[in-house]
C-alpha distance (Angstrom), angle and dihedral (degrees) to the residues before:
residue distance angle dihedral
Y1 . . .
L2 3.80 . .
H3 3.82 92.3 .
S4 3.81 93.1 43.1
A5 3.80 91.5 51.7
Y6 3.81 90.7 48.1
A7 3.81 92.0 51.3
A8 3.82 89.3 52.1
A9 3.84 94.5 44.6
M10 3.78 92.6 52.5
L11 3.82 90.1 58.1
I12 3.80 91.5 49.8
E13 3.84 93.6 44.1
P14 3.85 107.6 22.6
H15 3.79 92.9 -179.1
L16 3.76 97.4 54.5
A17 3.77 112.1 130.3
Q18 3.82 115.7 -89.6
L19 3.80 105.5 -105.7
A20 3.78 122.3 -152.6
L21 3.79 92.7 -131.4
V22 3.80 123.7 -154.6
P23 3.87 101.6 -95.0
A24 3.83 116.0 -99.4
E25 3.75 117.2 -115.5
P26 3.82 117.9 -107.2
G27 3.80 111.9 -82.9
V28 3.82 95.0 20.5
V29 3.87 110.8 145.4
I30 3.77 111.4 -138.9
A31 3.83 121.3 -157.3
R32 3.79 111.0 -129.4
P33 3.84 113.6 -168.3
V34 3.79 113.3 -159.1
S35 3.82 101.2 -146.5
A36 3.76 141.6 25.2
E37 3.79 89.0 -104.0
D38 3.80 91.1 53.2
A39 3.80 89.8 48.3
M40 3.79 93.0 53.3
S41 3.82 90.0 47.2
W42 3.85 88.4 53.1
F43 3.81 91.9 52.1
V44 3.84 92.5 45.7
A45 3.86 89.1 52.0
Q46 3.82 89.8 49.7
D47 3.85 95.3 43.3
A48 3.78 96.7 112.8
A49 3.85 91.8 46.2
I50 3.78 101.9 50.6
L51 3.82 99.7 80.5
P52 3.85 94.2 41.2
A53 3.81 89.9 49.9
V54 3.83 91.5 53.1
Q55 3.85 90.3 46.4
L56 3.83 91.7 46.4
A57 3.81 90.9 52.5
A58 3.82 91.0 48.3
D59 3.80 93.3 47.9
A60 3.83 91.0 48.5
G61 3.80 90.9 54.9
L62 3.86 91.5 -109.8
A63 3.83 93.8 134.9
A64 3.83 95.0 164.6
H65 3.78 91.6 50.3
A66 3.83 89.4 49.6
W67 3.80 99.2 50.5
Q68 3.78 95.5 38.0
L69 3.80 92.2 51.8
A70 3.79 91.9 46.5
W71 3.83 90.8 48.3
I72 3.82 91.1 48.8
A73 3.80 93.8 46.7
S74 3.77 93.7 49.8
S75 3.86 92.3 80.8
Y76 3.80 89.9 58.4
L77 3.84 95.5 40.1
L78 3.83 94.3 51.2
R79 3.83 93.0 44.8
R80 3.80 87.9 55.4
G81 3.83 93.5 45.0
L82 3.83 91.3 -118.9
W83 3.78 91.1 151.5
E84 3.79 99.2 161.5
D85 3.82 92.3 45.4
N86 3.76 88.0 55.2
V87 3.78 92.5 49.3
L88 3.82 91.4 50.9
A89 3.80 92.8 46.5
Q90 3.80 94.1 49.3
Q91 3.80 95.5 42.6
T92 3.82 89.1 52.3
A93 3.77 91.3 47.6
L94 3.82 91.6 45.8
A95 3.83 93.3 53.4
A96 3.84 90.1 47.3
A97 3.78 93.3 50.7
R98 3.81 92.9 46.8
R99 3.80 92.1 50.8
V100 3.83 91.2 61.2
G101 3.84 98.1 33.4
D102 3.81 94.1 -112.0
V103 3.81 100.9 162.0
L104 3.75 95.8 -179.2
G105 3.80 91.0 51.2
E106 3.76 92.2 46.8
A107 3.83 91.9 50.3
N108 3.84 92.4 48.7
A109 3.80 92.6 48.1
L110 3.79 90.1 51.5
L111 3.79 91.7 48.4
S112 3.80 93.3 50.2
L113 3.85 91.0 44.6
A114 3.78 90.5 52.1
Q115 3.78 93.7 46.5
G116 3.81 88.3 55.6
Y117 3.80 91.2 49.5
A118 3.84 89.5 49.7
R119 3.79 95.9 47.0
S120 3.83 90.9 50.4
G121 3.83 92.2 49.6
R122 3.79 97.7 -104.9
F123 3.83 92.3 130.4
G124 3.81 95.1 154.8
E125 3.76 90.2 58.7
A126 3.80 95.4 41.2
V127 3.82 99.1 55.3
P128 3.83 100.0 60.4
V129 3.82 91.3 43.8
L130 3.81 89.0 51.6
E131 3.80 90.4 50.8
S132 3.77 90.4 52.2
A133 3.79 89.9 49.9
L134 3.77 90.8 49.4
R135 3.79 93.1 54.4
L136 3.77 90.3 53.2
F137 3.78 94.4 47.8
E138 3.81 88.3 48.9
S139 3.81 90.2 52.5
I140 3.79 92.2 56.4
G141 3.85 94.8 38.1
D142 3.79 97.3 -120.9
S143 3.81 106.7 161.8
F144 3.81 97.0 -177.6
F145 3.78 95.9 55.5
Q146 3.79 92.7 41.4
A147 3.78 84.6 58.0
R148 3.78 90.6 48.3
V149 3.77 90.7 54.5
Y150 3.80 91.5 50.2
T151 3.84 91.6 50.6
S152 3.78 89.0 54.3
L153 3.83 90.3 49.4
T154 3.85 88.2 48.3
W155 3.87 91.3 51.7
I156 3.84 91.4 50.5
A157 3.81 93.7 47.3
E158 3.82 90.8 48.8
H159 3.82 90.6 52.6
Q160 3.77 91.1 48.8
D161 3.83 90.7 49.5
R162 3.76 90.4 -117.0
L163 3.80 90.9 137.3
T164 3.81 98.5 164.0
D165 3.84 90.1 53.2
A166 3.79 88.7 46.2
L167 3.81 90.6 55.3
E168 3.79 91.6 49.0
H169 3.80 91.8 51.1
A170 3.80 91.0 45.8
A171 3.81 91.7 51.9
H172 3.84 88.5 56.0
A173 3.83 90.6 47.6
L174 3.80 91.4 51.3
E175 3.80 91.2 51.1
F176 3.74 93.4 51.0
F177 3.77 96.3 42.9
R178 3.84 88.4 52.7
A179 3.78 89.3 49.5
A180 3.84 89.7 51.5
G181 3.85 90.8 48.1
D182 3.85 91.3 -121.6
R183 3.84 100.7 152.1
A184 3.83 94.7 173.9
S185 3.77 94.3 53.9
E186 3.83 89.6 46.5
G187 3.79 88.0 60.8
M188 3.77 90.9 50.4
V189 3.81 94.2 51.2
L190 3.82 92.1 48.1
N191 3.80 86.9 57.9
D192 3.79 90.1 49.4
M193 3.81 90.2 53.3
G194 3.83 92.4 46.5
F195 3.75 91.7 48.9
C196 3.86 91.8 51.5
H197 3.82 90.9 49.0
A198 3.81 89.6 49.7
R199 3.79 91.1 53.1
L200 3.84 87.6 50.5
E201 3.86 86.8 50.4
N202 3.78 92.0 -117.1
Y203 3.78 88.4 135.6
R204 3.81 99.3 165.2
E205 3.82 92.1 53.4
A206 3.77 89.1 43.1
L207 3.78 91.9 53.6
D208 3.84 92.9 52.5
Y209 3.83 93.8 50.7
C210 3.80 94.2 45.7
E211 3.77 95.9 45.2
R212 3.82 89.0 53.5
G213 3.82 90.7 46.4
L214 3.77 91.6 49.2
A215 3.85 91.3 52.3
I216 3.76 91.5 52.4
S217 3.81 94.0 46.3
R218 3.78 90.6 52.1
E219 3.80 91.1 44.0
V220 3.84 92.4 56.4
G221 3.85 95.5 36.0
E222 3.81 95.9 -116.8
R223 3.81 100.3 155.7
S224 3.80 99.6 177.6
W225 3.85 92.7 54.0
E226 3.78 89.8 42.8
A227 3.79 87.6 57.3
A228 3.78 93.0 47.4
T229 3.79 91.0 50.7
L230 3.82 92.0 49.2
D231 3.80 87.3 53.5
S232 3.83 89.6 53.6
L233 3.79 90.0 47.4
G234 3.83 90.1 53.8
L235 3.83 88.9 55.8
I236 3.76 91.0 47.4
H237 3.85 96.8 48.9
D238 3.85 88.9 47.1
G239 3.81 89.3 53.0
L240 3.82 89.2 49.6
G241 3.77 90.1 52.0
D242 3.83 94.9 -113.2
H243 3.80 95.7 127.0
G244 3.84 94.2 167.8
R245 3.80 91.7 59.3
A246 3.75 90.7 43.4
V247 3.83 90.9 56.0
A248 3.82 90.5 45.1
C249 3.81 90.3 56.6
S250 3.77 91.1 57.5
């Protein structure tokens, strides 16, 4: 079940971190959806089983199974707006990881819990949980997940119109994604920084960040982030008075 869920999640979110999954037992049959649509259909079919599976793993003392399955399922749960299901899954995973002293599991459960709080508008609850996750990722030296925490802090600050704070968080995310060698996420963060500068009406700086982000997104073939960056560039060119280029970006 863990490996099937992971195969599905990687089709929905191709740039999820590569997890070192608990090995499957010999003879286990793993479902392998062939498209993002198939993957979502798999999760929809399994909807009623996800939380019980996380709880079953935790009750059986399989802490790694519990937090890894909860972490994997969070992409689906948050896309569907199943906020409370995500809270229950991550709290179960968090307790299981803490019982066995699994710091990586604890940090990932906190991050997924906070992302659910943020997506549902519970920013006041999300930020301290993200800060706790960040301290744990710092303690184990995980650059990629430190960057992921900072992108969540960036997203919250943007939505609260704290654009200077958002830029500061994004700069940290950029540093850690570069350290982790994650080129695709680097392009995403450059767009975030350009968008924040555009909202501050720093259009020339915004243009530089977004053009660099667009080049990276095209380089790695990340179409969704390419589209997001083109949207930012439309805003920027409009702010610069170049309405023709703004329309072309759309």
